[in-house]
C-alpha positions as CSV (number, residue, x, y, z in Angstrom):
1,X,-42.6,21.6,-34.7
2,X,-44.1,23.3,-31.7
3,X,-44.6,27.1,-31.9
4,X,-43.5,29.3,-29.1
5,X,-45.8,32.0,-27.8
6,X,-44.6,35.6,-27.9
7,X,-43.0,35.2,-24.5
8,X,-43.2,33.0,-21.5
9,X,-41.5,30.2,-19.5
10,X,-40.7,26.6,-20.4
11,X,-39.8,24.0,-17.9
12,X,-37.4,21.5,-19.5
13,X,-36.6,18.1,-18.1
14,X,-33.8,16.3,-19.9
15,X,-33.9,12.5,-19.8
16,X,-30.7,10.7,-20.7
17,X,-29.6,7.1,-20.1
18,X,-32.4,6.3,-17.7
19,X,-32.0,9.4,-15.5
20,X,-34.0,12.5,-15.4
21,X,-32.0,15.7,-14.6
22,X,-33.3,18.5,-12.5
23,X,-35.9,20.7,-14.2
24,X,-34.5,23.9,-15.8
25,X,-36.7,26.9,-16.1
26,X,-36.1,28.6,-19.4
27,X,-37.4,32.1,-20.2
28,X,-37.5,33.4,-23.8
29,X,-38.5,36.4,-25.8
30,X,-39.2,36.6,-29.5
31,X,-36.9,39.3,-30.8
32,X,-38.4,39.6,-34.2
33,X,-41.6,39.1,-36.0
34,X,-39.8,38.0,-39.2
35,X,-40.5,34.5,-40.6
36,X,-37.3,33.2,-39.0
37,X,-37.4,34.3,-35.3
38,X,-34.5,34.3,-32.9
39,X,-34.9,33.2,-29.4
40,X,-32.8,34.9,-26.7
41,X,-32.6,33.2,-23.3
42,X,-32.9,35.4,-20.2
43,X,-29.7,36.3,-18.3
44,X,-30.9,34.2,-15.3
45,X,-31.3,31.1,-17.6
46,X,-27.8,31.6,-19.1
47,X,-26.3,31.8,-15.6
48,X,-28.1,28.6,-14.6
49,X,-26.8,26.8,-17.7
50,X,-23.2,28.2,-17.2
51,X,-23.2,27.0,-13.6
52,X,-24.5,23.6,-14.8
53,X,-21.7,23.3,-17.4
54,X,-19.1,24.4,-14.9
55,X,-20.3,21.9,-12.3
56,X,-20.2,19.0,-14.8
57,X,-16.8,20.1,-16.1
58,X,-15.4,20.1,-12.5
59,X,-16.8,16.6,-11.9
60,X,-15.1,15.3,-15.1
61,X,-11.9,17.0,-14.1
62,X,-12.1,15.3,-10.7
63,X,-12.6,12.0,-12.5
64,X,-9.5,12.6,-14.7
65,X,-7.5,13.5,-11.5
66,X,-8.6,10.3,-9.8
67,X,-7.6,8.2,-12.8
68,X,-4.3,10.1,-13.2
69,X,-3.3,9.6,-9.6
70,X,-4.3,5.9,-9.9
71,X,-1.2,5.3,-12.0
72,X,0.8,6.2,-8.8
73,X,-1.3,3.7,-6.8
74,X,-0.7,1.0,-9.3
75,X,3.1,1.6,-9.3
76,X,3.3,1.7,-5.5
77,X,1.2,-1.5,-5.2
78,X,3.8,-3.4,-7.1
79,X,6.1,-3.0,-4.1
80,X,3.9,-5.4,-2.2
81,X,2.0,-7.7,-4.5
82,X,2.1,-9.0,-8.0
83,X,0.2,-7.6,-11.0
84,X,-2.5,-10.3,-11.1
85,X,-3.0,-10.0,-7.3
86,X,-3.3,-6.2,-7.5
87,X,-5.9,-6.3,-10.3
88,X,-7.8,-9.2,-8.8
89,X,-8.4,-7.5,-5.5
90,X,-8.9,-4.0,-6.9
91,X,-11.5,-5.1,-9.5
92,X,-13.4,-7.2,-6.9
93,X,-13.5,-4.2,-4.6
94,X,-14.6,-2.0,-7.5
95,X,-17.5,-4.5,-8.3
96,X,-18.6,-4.5,-4.7
97,X,-18.5,-0.7,-4.5
98,X,-20.8,-0.4,-7.5
99,X,-23.5,-2.7,-5.9
100,X,-24.9,0.0,-3.6
101,X,-24.6,2.5,-6.4
102,X,-26.8,0.3,-8.6
103,X,-29.3,0.0,-5.7
104,X,-29.4,3.8,-5.2
105,X,-29.8,4.5,-8.9
106,X,-32.6,2.0,-9.2
107,X,-34.4,3.6,-6.2
108,X,-33.8,7.1,-7.8
109,X,-35.2,5.9,-11.1
110,X,-38.3,4.4,-9.5
111,X,-38.9,7.6,-7.5
112,X,-38.9,9.6,-10.8
113,X,-41.1,7.1,-12.6
114,X,-38.3,5.7,-14.8
115,X,-39.1,2.0,-15.0
116,X,-37.5,1.2,-18.4
117,X,-34.5,2.2,-20.4
118,X,-34.0,3.4,-23.9
119,X,-32.4,1.4,-26.8
120,X,-30.1,2.9,-29.4
121,X,-33.0,4.3,-31.4
122,X,-34.4,6.2,-28.4
123,X,-37.4,3.9,-27.9
124,X,-38.1,2.8,-24.4
125,X,-37.8,-0.9,-23.8
126,X,-38.8,-2.9,-20.7
127,X,-36.4,-5.3,-19.1
128,X,-36.7,-8.8,-20.5
129,X,-34.8,-12.1,-20.4
130,X,-33.2,-11.2,-23.7
131,X,-32.0,-7.8,-22.4
132,X,-30.7,-9.5,-19.3
133,X,-28.8,-12.0,-21.5
134,X,-27.3,-9.1,-23.5
135,X,-26.3,-7.4,-20.2
136,X,-24.5,-10.5,-19.0
137,X,-22.8,-11.2,-22.4
138,X,-21.7,-7.5,-22.7
139,X,-20.4,-7.4,-19.1
140,X,-18.4,-10.6,-19.5
141,X,-17.0,-9.5,-22.9
142,X,-15.9,-6.2,-21.5
143,X,-14.5,-7.9,-18.4
144,X,-12.3,-10.2,-20.5
145,X,-10.8,-7.4,-22.5
146,X,-10.5,-5.2,-19.3
147,X,-8.6,-8.1,-17.7
148,X,-6.1,-8.4,-20.6
149,X,-5.7,-4.6,-20.9
150,X,-5.3,-3.9,-17.2
151,X,-2.8,-6.7,-16.6
152,X,-0.7,-5.6,-19.6
153,X,-0.8,-2.1,-18.0
154,X,0.1,-3.4,-14.6
155,X,3.1,-5.4,-15.9
156,X,4.1,-2.4,-18.1
157,X,4.2,-0.1,-15.1
158,X,6.7,-2.3,-13.4
159,X,9.3,-1.4,-16.1
160,X,8.5,2.3,-16.9
161,X,7.6,5.5,-15.2
162,X,4.1,6.6,-14.2
163,X,4.0,9.5,-16.6
164,X,5.0,7.5,-19.6
165,X,2.4,4.8,-18.7
166,X,-0.3,7.5,-18.6
167,X,0.5,8.9,-22.0
168,X,1.0,5.6,-23.8
169,X,-2.2,4.2,-22.3
170,X,-4.1,7.3,-23.5
171,X,-3.2,6.4,-27.1
172,X,-6.4,4.4,-27.2
173,X,-8.1,7.7,-28.0
174,X,-6.2,7.8,-31.2
175,X,-6.3,4.0,-32.0
176,X,-10.1,3.7,-31.6
177,X,-11.0,5.7,-34.8
178,X,-8.4,3.8,-36.8
179,X,-9.9,0.5,-35.7
180,X,-13.1,1.8,-37.1
181,X,-11.7,0.9,-40.5
182,X,-12.4,-2.8,-39.8
183,X,-16.0,-1.8,-39.0
184,X,-16.2,-0.1,-42.4
185,X,-16.2,3.4,-40.8
186,X,-14.7,6.2,-42.7
187,X,-11.4,7.6,-41.3
188,X,-10.8,11.2,-42.3
189,X,-7.5,13.1,-42.9
190,X,-7.7,14.6,-39.3
191,X,-7.5,11.1,-37.8
192,X,-4.5,10.1,-39.9
193,X,-2.8,13.4,-39.1
194,X,-3.4,12.7,-35.4
195,X,-1.9,9.2,-35.9
196,X,1.2,10.6,-37.5
197,X,1.7,13.1,-34.7
198,X,1.2,10.4,-32.1
199,X,3.7,8.1,-33.7
200,X,6.3,10.9,-33.6
201,X,5.4,11.5,-30.0
202,X,5.7,7.8,-29.1
203,X,9.1,7.7,-30.7
204,X,10.4,10.6,-28.6
205,X,8.8,9.2,-25.5
206,X,9.8,5.6,-25.8
207,X,12.9,5.1,-28.0
208,X,16.2,4.9,-26.2
209,X,19.3,6.9,-27.0
210,X,21.1,3.8,-28.3
211,X,18.8,3.6,-31.4
212,X,15.5,2.0,-32.4
213,X,15.2,-0.4,-29.4
214,X,12.1,-0.1,-27.3
215,X,11.8,-0.9,-23.6
216,X,9.8,-3.9,-22.5
217,X,7.4,-1.8,-20.3
218,X,6.6,0.6,-23.2
219,X,5.8,-2.3,-25.5
220,X,3.5,-3.8,-23.0
221,X,1.7,-0.5,-22.6
222,X,1.3,-0.1,-26.3
223,X,-0.4,-3.5,-26.4
224,X,-2.4,-2.4,-23.4
225,X,-3.6,0.7,-25.4
226,X,-4.6,-1.5,-28.3
227,X,-6.7,-3.8,-26.1
228,X,-8.3,-0.8,-24.4
229,X,-9.3,0.4,-27.8
230,X,-11.0,-2.9,-28.5
231,X,-12.6,-2.6,-25.0
232,X,-14.0,0.8,-25.9
233,X,-15.5,-0.5,-29.2
234,X,-17.2,-3.4,-27.3
235,X,-18.6,-0.9,-24.7
236,X,-19.8,1.2,-27.6
237,X,-21.7,-1.8,-29.0
238,X,-23.3,-2.9,-25.8
239,X,-23.9,0.3,-23.8
240,X,-26.9,1.6,-25.8
241,X,-28.6,-1.7,-25.2
242,X,-28.0,-2.2,-21.4
243,X,-27.6,-0.4,-18.2
244,X,-24.1,1.0,-18.1
245,X,-23.5,0.8,-14.4
246,X,-24.7,-2.8,-14.2
247,X,-22.5,-3.8,-17.1
248,X,-19.5,-2.1,-15.5
249,X,-20.2,-4.0,-12.3
250,X,-20.3,-7.3,-14.2
251,X,-17.1,-6.4,-16.0
252,X,-15.2,-5.7,-12.8
253,X,-16.3,-9.0,-11.2
254,X,-15.3,-10.8,-14.4
255,X,-11.9,-9.1,-14.5
256,X,-11.3,-9.7,-10.8
257,X,-12.1,-13.5,-11.2
258,X,-9.9,-13.9,-14.3
259,X,-7.1,-12.0,-12.7
260,X,-7.5,-14.2,-9.6
261,X,-6.9,-17.3,-11.8
262,X,-3.7,-15.8,-13.0
263,X,-2.8,-14.8,-9.4
264,X,-3.1,-18.4,-8.1
265,X,-1.3,-19.9,-11.2
266,X,1.7,-17.6,-11.4
267,X,2.0,-15.8,-8.1
268,X,2.0,-16.7,-4.4
269,X,-0.3,-14.1,-2.8
270,X,0.0,-13.7,1.0
271,X,-2.7,-12.0,3.0
272,X,0.0,-10.0,4.9
273,X,1.3,-8.6,1.6
274,X,-2.3,-7.6,0.5
275,X,-2.9,-5.9,3.8
276,X,0.4,-4.1,3.5
277,X,-0.7,-2.7,0.1
278,X,-4.1,-1.7,1.5
279,X,-3.8,2.0,0.6
280,X,-3.0,1.7,-3.1
281,X,-5.4,-1.3,-3.6
282,X,-8.2,0.6,-1.9
283,X,-7.5,3.7,-3.9
284,X,-7.5,1.8,-7.2
285,X,-10.6,-0.2,-6.2
286,X,-12.8,2.3,-4.5
287,X,-11.7,5.6,-6.0
288,X,-10.6,4.6,-9.5
289,X,-13.2,1.9,-10.2
290,X,-16.2,2.8,-8.1
291,X,-16.1,6.6,-7.4
292,X,-14.5,7.8,-10.6
293,X,-16.8,5.7,-12.9
294,X,-19.9,7.0,-11.1
295,X,-18.6,10.6,-11.3
296,X,-18.0,10.1,-15.1
297,X,-21.6,9.0,-15.6
298,X,-23.0,12.0,-13.6
299,X,-20.5,14.4,-15.1
300,X,-21.2,13.5,-18.8
301,X,-24.9,14.1,-18.5
302,X,-25.9,17.1,-20.5
303,X,-22.3,17.8,-21.6
304,X,-21.0,18.0,-25.1
305,X,-19.3,14.6,-25.7
306,X,-16.3,16.3,-27.3
307,X,-15.8,18.6,-24.4
308,X,-16.2,15.7,-22.0
309,X,-13.5,13.6,-23.8
310,X,-11.1,16.5,-23.8
311,X,-11.4,17.0,-20.1
312,X,-11.1,13.3,-19.4
313,X,-7.9,13.1,-21.6
314,X,-6.2,15.3,-18.9
315,X,-5.7,12.0,-17.1
316,X,-2.4,11.6,-19.0
317,X,-1.1,15.0,-18.0
318,X,-2.2,14.5,-14.4
319,X,-0.3,11.1,-14.3
320,X,2.9,13.0,-15.1
321,X,2.3,15.6,-12.4
322,X,1.3,12.9,-9.9
323,X,4.4,10.8,-10.7
324,X,6.6,13.9,-10.2
325,X,5.0,15.1,-7.0
326,X,4.5,11.8,-5.2
327,X,7.1,9.5,-6.6
328,X,9.6,12.1,-7.7
329,X,9.8,10.7,-11.2
330,X,11.0,13.0,-13.9
331,X,11.0,12.9,-17.7
332,X,13.8,14.0,-20.0
333,X,13.3,16.9,-22.4
334,X,12.9,14.5,-25.3
335,X,10.3,12.5,-23.3
336,X,8.4,15.7,-22.4
337,X,8.4,16.7,-26.1
338,X,6.9,13.3,-26.9
339,X,4.2,13.9,-24.3
340,X,3.3,17.2,-25.8
341,X,3.0,15.8,-29.3
342,X,0.9,12.8,-28.0
343,X,-1.4,15.1,-26.1
344,X,-1.8,17.3,-29.2
345,X,-2.7,14.2,-31.2
346,X,-5.3,13.2,-28.5
347,X,-6.9,16.6,-28.7
348,X,-6.8,16.7,-32.5
349,X,-8.7,13.5,-33.0
350,X,-11.4,14.6,-30.6
351,X,-12.1,18.0,-32.2
352,X,-15.4,18.1,-34.1
353,X,-15.4,18.2,-37.9
354,X,-16.5,21.4,-39.6
355,X,-20.1,21.3,-40.6
356,X,-20.6,21.2,-44.4
357,X,-22.3,24.3,-45.8
């Protein structure tokens, strides 16, 4: 452990995920000469750190807003083209948008002397044929699951409202920890409590007045949330080993190509229809896939993962607001109560556990 002098300045550079953040000047004072010394940061340093957290939080909130409004774009797009056509075009656009982002980030890394990345142990590893193979395998695996999940979501949106689609899809946040059981990960009481609350919320949100029947669109969206949970676990496995932006680019192209196969087999796409849907398709492709993903990467740097997840989960709330403002879709009192319970469950499972004394 390094000892701090009695007072002075420290220039800190934080390196995460292959990027080096802007240097932060820290000023400290040793407040006590006791064996355990406390370090107090100068007011100027606290202001800098507060501004940094505020900026990152706003970027993440913007990301959640883009994704929440994207449910409206997906719903409107169905007025012109089929689900496979919409996803094929939007994902191919998203992949193309990420290509210049990759080039810019590579140039930025070279400029800052970052020529290698870190593995899951924190050790720097240089690019090799094996790492490139892992990148391709990870991108294709993520792309296959993204294709299944996004098309289930797209079909589901055809039969339900934008707000319900946003909340049911967000259930992946609750499902992911439960799926950890199959990976021999411990699931605590907090997770099971969140699952119970989410189930009650789903019942209020999805069940009809006639009884225990469930609508077709809601069932498709539940399956979508399950597949998205599997998608997150696969990302969690590959992301520490490869470049996240490059893997995302590969997954978008994979999803676009596979959706294109479904498009030609089951639909009859017309260029005039695709051009008529240019606005929702471009929004979903450029903003939701390209811009929002890049904002998420930038916004999560230096942020507490729990805080970042909580901000991003606002996507479900924003989808309800967007559906109401843009499409004039409303939810009943029972459905709104279900949304509140599901959002409570989403927040509960993301809260950190208390540290053991």
